[in-house]
C-alpha positions as CSV (number, residue, x, y, z in Angstrom):
1,M,-7.4,26.9,-0.9
2,T,-7.2,25.0,-4.2
3,F,-6.9,21.2,-4.3
4,F,-5.4,19.6,-7.3
5,W,-5.8,16.0,-8.4
6,Y,-2.4,15.1,-6.8
7,D,-3.5,16.6,-3.5
8,W,-6.5,14.2,-3.5
9,A,-4.3,11.3,-4.5
10,G,-2.1,12.0,-1.5
11,Y,-5.0,12.3,0.9
12,I,-6.6,9.2,-0.4
13,G,-3.2,7.4,-0.2
14,V,-2.7,8.4,3.4
15,L,-6.2,7.3,4.2
16,L,-5.7,3.9,2.6
17,V,-2.4,3.2,4.5
18,L,-3.9,4.3,7.8
19,L,-7.1,2.5,7.3
20,A,-5.2,-0.7,6.4
21,F,-3.2,-0.5,9.5
22,L,-6.3,0.2,11.7
23,L,-8.2,-2.7,10.2
24,M,-5.2,-5.0,10.8
25,Q,-4.9,-3.9,14.4
26,A,-8.7,-4.5,14.8
27,H,-8.2,-8.0,13.4
28,K,-10.4,-7.2,10.4
29,L,-7.6,-7.7,7.9
30,H,-4.6,-10.0,8.0
31,G,-1.1,-8.5,7.5
32,N,-0.4,-11.1,4.8
33,G,-3.8,-10.7,3.1
34,L,-4.2,-9.4,-0.4
35,T,-6.6,-6.6,0.6
36,Y,-4.1,-5.3,3.2
37,Q,-1.2,-5.4,0.7
38,L,-3.2,-3.7,-2.0
39,M,-4.4,-0.9,0.3
40,N,-0.8,-0.3,1.2
41,I,0.4,-0.4,-2.5
42,F,-2.3,2.0,-3.7
43,G,-1.8,4.2,-0.7
44,A,1.9,4.5,-1.3
45,V,1.3,5.3,-5.0
46,G,-1.2,8.0,-4.0
47,V,1.3,9.6,-1.7
48,M,4.1,9.3,-4.2
49,L,2.0,11.1,-6.8
50,S,1.3,13.9,-4.4
51,L,5.0,14.2,-3.7
52,L,6.0,14.1,-7.4
53,F,3.5,16.7,-8.6
54,G,3.1,18.7,-5.4
55,G,5.8,19.6,-2.9
56,F,8.6,17.1,-3.2
57,N,10.3,15.6,-0.1
58,W,13.0,13.0,-0.5
59,S,12.6,11.3,2.8
60,A,8.9,11.0,2.5
61,F,9.3,9.8,-1.1
62,L,11.8,7.1,-0.2
63,M,9.6,5.9,2.6
64,Q,6.7,5.5,0.1
65,V,9.0,3.7,-2.4
66,A,9.9,1.3,0.4
67,W,6.2,0.9,1.4
68,L,5.4,0.2,-2.2
69,L,8.1,-2.4,-2.6
70,I,7.2,-4.1,0.6
71,G,3.6,-4.3,-0.5
72,I,4.6,-5.8,-3.9
73,F,6.8,-8.3,-2.0
74,G,3.8,-9.2,0.2
75,V,1.5,-9.8,-2.8
76,A,4.2,-11.9,-4.6
77,R,4.8,-13.9,-1.5
78,S,1.1,-14.6,-1.0
79,V,0.8,-15.8,-4.6
80,Q,3.8,-18.0,-4.1
81,V,2.3,-19.5,-0.9
82,R,-1.1,-20.1,-2.5
83,R,0.5,-21.8,-5.5
84,M,2.6,-24.1,-3.3
85,E,-0.6,-25.0,-1.2
86,R,-2.5,-25.9,-4.4
87,E,0.4,-28.1,-5.6
88,R,0.3,-30.0,-2.3
89,L,-3.4,-30.8,-2.5
90,P,-4.3,-34.2,-3.9
């Protein structure tokens, strides 16, 4: 069996998403933390690359697009909250 770069991207992407979820459930990461969000973003991108260059599946691709957008939203929200907290400090 031959593995191409996009296969590895997909496997690493799945590993990142699942590891992020496991670490959150184990209370090692917070769901609104930057590390958790970045693991989900890079995981979604990896799976999307696998789908784009390997065997394409619309439902799986749309799920990864949603996962990516939710992760980006989470990062943007965290930045916004941190900025607001800094502005409140004397």
